[in-house]
C-alpha positions, -999 to 999 in steps of 0.1 A, spaced: 944 -111 117 941 -96 152 909 -77 141 894 -110 130 902 -126 164 887 -96 182 855 -97 162 853 -135 168 856 -128 206 830 -101 204 807 -124 186 812 -151 212 805 -125 240 774 -112 222 762 -148 218 767 -156 255 749 -124 266 721 -133 241 718 -168 256 717 -155 291 691 -130 280 669 -157 265 674 -179 297 664 -150 320 633 -143 298 623 -180 299 627 -180 337 606 -149 340 579 -164 317 578 -196 338 575 -176 370 548 -154 356 529 -185 344 533 -201 379 521 -169 395 490 -168 372 483 -205 378 485 -199 416 461 -169 413 436 -188 392 439 -218 415 433 -197 446 403 -177 434 378 -205 434 388 -214 470 381 -178 480 346 -180 465 339 -212 484 350 -196 517 339 -159 515 
């Protein structure tokens, strides 16, 4: 019975870590996209004012 409880706890911890991992990945993706948008947004301005 204790083993079952331990495995349940482990599963919950793994799940939490996985969710945090996904969250961090999403945040990184968003930041990367913002960065790319900023770069592509700034490039035409540089061409206008060389």
